[in-house]
C-alpha positions in Angstrom: -0.1 -4.0 14.2 -3.9 -2.6 13.8 -5.2 -1.4 10.5 -4.6 2.3 11.4 -0.9 1.7 11.9 -0.9 -0.4 9.0 -2.5 2.4 6.9 -0.1 4.9 8.3 3.0 2.7 7.1 1.6 2.6 3.6 0.3 6.2 3.3 4.3 7.2 2.9 4.2 5.5 -0.4 1.7 7.7 -2.1 2.0 11.4 -3.3 -1.6 12.0 -3.0 -2.7 10.4 0.2 -6.2 11.5 1.4 -6.7 11.7 5.1 -10.0 10.5 4.8 -8.9 7.2 3.0 -10.4 4.1 4.5 -9.7 0.3 3.5 -12.3 0.5 0.7 -10.5 3.6 -1.1 -9.8 2.5 -4.5 -5.9 2.8 -5.1 -6.6 4.6 -8.5 -7.6 7.4 -6.2 -4.4 7.7 -4.6 -1.8 7.8 -7.5 -1.4 4.1 -7.6 1.5 3.9 -10.1 4.8 2.2 -10.7 6.7 4.6 -8.3 4.0 3.8 -5.8 4.5 0.1 -6.4 8.2 0.0 -6.1 7.8 2.0 -2.9 5.6 -0.5 -1.6 7.9 -3.4 -2.6 10.7 -1.5 -0.7 8.8 -0.6 2.3 7.5 -4.4 2.6 11.4 -5.7 2.3 12.7 -3.1 4.6 10.2 -3.0 7.3 8.5 -6.4 7.3 11.2 -8.7 5.6 8.4 -9.7 3.1 8.7 -10.0 -0.6 5.8 -9.4 -3.2 6.1 -9.2 -6.9 4.9 -5.8 -8.8 2.8 -8.2 -10.9 0.9 -9.2 -7.9 0.5 -5.5 -6.9 -1.0 -4.8 -10.4 -4.2 -6.8 -9.3 -4.9 -4.9 -6.3 -7.7 -2.4 -6.5 -8.3 -1.3 -2.7 -6.2 0.2 0.3 -7.7 -3.2 2.1 -5.9 -5.4 -0.5 -2.5 -3.8 0.5 -3.4 -4.1 4.2 -3.7 -7.9 3.6 0.0 -8.0 2.8 1.1 -6.4 6.1 1.6 -8.7 9.3 
């Protein structure tokens, strides 16, 4: 899976996804809140069979941080 495909996968969890988002985009610009974090936890579990703790997600600051989670 390339970065464009990964970005498409995670874009669904954000209410305010910007089509111009890049891996360097800060998560706080994209409504990175508890609902988005829970959505990502569910996405990772259901689509990629990967588990992550919300506490770990709170440390992430850019889209690239999230991309590193996906296989």
